[in-house]
C-alpha positions, 0 to 999 in steps of 0.5 A: 450513495457517492461511489469510489472511483477507479484511480488512474495512474501515469505509470513510466516504463518501470526497470524490472517489472513488465508492463504486463505485470502493472497491467494485470496488478491494476485488473486486480485494484479494479476489482477492489474498487468494484467490491467497496462500492458493491458492498456498501450498495448491499448494506444498503439495500439489506438494510431495508430490513435489518431484522431478516437481513442482520446476519448478511450485513454482518458478514459484509461489514466485516468483508468492506475492510478487506475491499476497502484497504485493498482499494487504498493499499494499491492506491498508495502502490501505484502512485509511488511510481508515478513521475518515475524513479527517484532517490529520496533526497537525504536531506528531505524531512523524511530521510532524517527521521529514517536516518535517526531511527535506523541509523542511516537512509540507507539501513532504513532502506534495507531494512524495508527490503529485509521485511518484504523478503520475509516468509509468506503475503502480504504488505511492507508499510512504512507508517508514522506515529505522529504521537511520538514522531517516530517512524515504523516499518512493519509487516502487514498479514492482510490489507486490514489485518496488522495495520498500526491504528491510525497511523498514516502511510508513508510508503507500501510494497506490495507482498502478494505474489499477484505484484509479481508473479508475472515477472519473478517466480516465488523463489526470486522475491529478493529480486522483485523487492530489488526492482520495487525499490528502483523503481520508486519516486521518493518526492511521492513519499517526501510529500506524504510525509511532509503532509502528515508532518503539517497537519499535526 
C-alpha cells in the first residue's frame, strides 16, 4: 500500500511567528500524516473480515476525512511561507479576480482577515469556483466540515489555537492574523490560481 509522505517545508524566519511556534505546529502536521496512513492500514486489515468488523471500518472511514484534510490543509498552510514574504502582484490574475469581487485587492485581504477574527476555531479558506469564475473566502469549522464541494483551494489560514498559542494568547488572535498575512508569499497563491485556471 502506497503511503503518504510527510512533506518538508523550506520556511524562512517569519515576522511575528517564532521558530518554536512553527516547530510545534509542524509536529501536529506530522501526526495527521501518520494517522492518515494508519487509518488506511487498519481499514485494509479489518476488511479481511468485513462482516465482523463493519462497525469499526465505518468509524475509521468517518475519521479518515478529518485526518486526511488535516494533513492536506496544513500542507497548503506551510507551503504559503516558503520563499519568504512577498505581496501578491496587483497585476496578477488572482489579484484582478479578487478585486473584481471585493472591490479591490486590499478589501479582499481585509475580508480574509475579518473572517479569521471571527469567534471560534477552524480555518479561513480562499477557494475558487471554476464553473462561474468566482472566488469565495469562507470559514471552515473542522478540516472536513464546511469545505465548498469541488472548489480548489488557493489560500488557507489556520485559526485553531495550536497555530498561534506559542506566540499569542486567544485574546490576541488579531495579532496572529496580522502576522500570518505579513508572511505569505503571494507567488505561491498566484501559482495555485493559475494552475486551477489553466486546467479548466
